C-alpha positions in Angstrom: -4.7 -32.4 8.0 -7.9 -34.1 7.5 -8.3 -32.7 4.2 -5.0 -34.0 3.0 -5.8 -37.3 4.5 -9.1 -37.3 2.8 -7.8 -36.4 -0.6 -5.1 -39.1 -0.4 -7.7 -41.6 0.7 -9.9 -40.7 -2.2 -7.1 -41.2 -4.8 -5.7 -44.4 -3.2 -8.9 -46.2 -2.3 -12.0 -44.1 -1.6 -13.2 -43.7 -5.2 -13.3 -47.3 -6.2 -14.7 -48.5 -2.8 -17.4 -45.8 -3.0 -18.2 -47.3 -6.5 -18.7 -50.7 -4.9 -21.2 -49.3 -2.4 -23.0 -47.3 -5.2 -23.4 -50.6 -7.3 -24.7 -52.3 -4.1 -27.3 -49.6 -3.5 -28.1 -49.8 -7.3 -28.8 -53.4 -7.1 -30.9 -52.9 -3.8 -33.0 -50.0 -5.5 -33.5 -51.4 -9.1 -33.0 -54.8 -9.5 -34.9 -56.4 -6.5 -37.9 -54.2 -6.9 -38.8 -55.0 -3.3 -39.6 -52.7 -0.4 -37.5 -54.8 1.8 -34.2 -54.0 -0.1 -34.7 -50.2 0.2 -33.3 -49.7 3.6 -30.2 -51.7 2.4 -29.9 -49.3 -0.6 -30.2 -46.1 1.8 -27.5 -47.8 4.2 -25.2 -48.5 1.2 -25.6 -44.9 0.0 -24.8 -43.6 3.4 -21.6 -45.7 3.6 -20.5 -44.8 0.1 -20.4 -41.2 1.0 -18.6 -42.1 4.3 -16.1 -44.1 2.3 -15.4 -41.2 -0.1 -14.4 -38.7 2.7 -14.1 -40.7 6.0 -11.5 -38.7 8.0 -13.3 -36.6 10.6 -16.2 -38.6 10.8 -16.9 -41.9 12.7 -19.7 -44.6 13.0 -21.7 -45.1 16.2 -24.4 -47.5 17.2 -27.9 -46.1 17.0 -29.8 -46.2 20.2 -33.1 -47.3 18.4 -31.5 -50.2 16.6 -33.2 -53.7 17.5 -33.9 -57.0 16.4 -35.0 -55.7 12.8 -31.4 -54.3 12.5 -29.9 -57.5 13.4 -32.1 -59.6 10.9 -31.4 -56.9 8.2 -27.6 -57.2 8.7 -27.8 -60.9 8.3 -29.6 -60.4 5.1 -27.2 -57.6 4.1 -24.3 -59.9 4.8 -25.6 -62.5 2.4 -26.6 -60.0 -0.4 -23.6 -57.6 -0.5 -21.7 -57.3 2.8 -19.3 -60.1 2.2 -18.1 -58.9 -1.2 -17.8 -55.3 0.1 -15.6 -56.6 3.1 -13.6 -58.4 0.6 -12.9 -55.2 -1.4 -11.7 -53.5 1.9 -9.5 -56.5 2.6 -7.9 -56.5 -1.0 -7.5 -52.7 -0.7 -5.8 -52.9 2.5 -3.3 -55.6 1.5 -2.4 -53.6 -1.5 -2.0 -50.3 0.4 0.1 -52.0 3.1 2.9 -52.6 0.4 4.0 -49.1 0.8 4.9 -47.1 3.9 2.5 -44.2 2.9 -0.2 -46.7 2.5 -0.1 -48.4 5.8 -2.5 -46.0 7.8 -4.9 -46.2 4.8 -4.7 -50.0 5.0 -5.4 -49.9 8.6 -8.3 -47.6 8.0 -9.7 -50.1 5.4 -9.5 -52.9 7.9 -11.6 -50.6 10.3 -14.3 -50.3 7.8 -14.8 -54.0 7.4 -17.3 -54.2 10.4 -19.4 -51.5 8.9 -19.5 -53.2 5.5 -20.7 -56.3 7.1 -23.1 -54.8 9.5 -24.6 -51.4 8.3 -27.9 -51.2 9.7 -28.4 -49.7 13.2 -25.3 -47.5 12.9 -24.9 -43.8 12.3 -22.3 -41.8 10.7 -21.4 -38.6 12.6 -18.6 -36.0 12.8 -15.6 -36.8 15.2 -16.8 -33.9 17.2 -20.2 -35.3 17.7 -19.0 -38.8 18.6 -18.2 -37.4 22.1 -22.0 -37.0 22.6 -22.3 -40.9 22.0 -19.7 -41.9 24.3 -16.9 -42.7 21.7 -14.2 -40.4 23.1 -10.9 -41.3 21.8 -9.2 -38.7 24.1 -8.8 -39.2 28.0 -11.5 -37.8 30.0 -10.7 -34.3 31.6 -9.4 -34.6 35.2 -12.1 -34.0 37.8 -11.4 -31.3 40.3 
């Protein structure tokens, strides 16, 4: 089922959203020529690959994220985060027009926080997310 959802996602919105993240990475790597923008480019590439094939993976908070991630996220929001979030919002509105697109529209809305604050987060498989305390299933009964 994940494969089918990922293929539909790729066709309906994933490809062009990933292009936006790749453009942001290119800007961070090539145009600024600053060492300070390299982490932004790496984060943008990481999210670009996540946006291409999101089902079966999730985003969790990194344990070692601190004040540097907060400052970096503020700079990221000013440089690229707001227009990437706007791309997710526009895509979700376009997808919500059809019944088939409503789950994908909802998935786009869930990606907005990641596009605004990518630093200090980690992309893991859904199976690994249980180790980070992000269980979407009820806890097993204790006997």
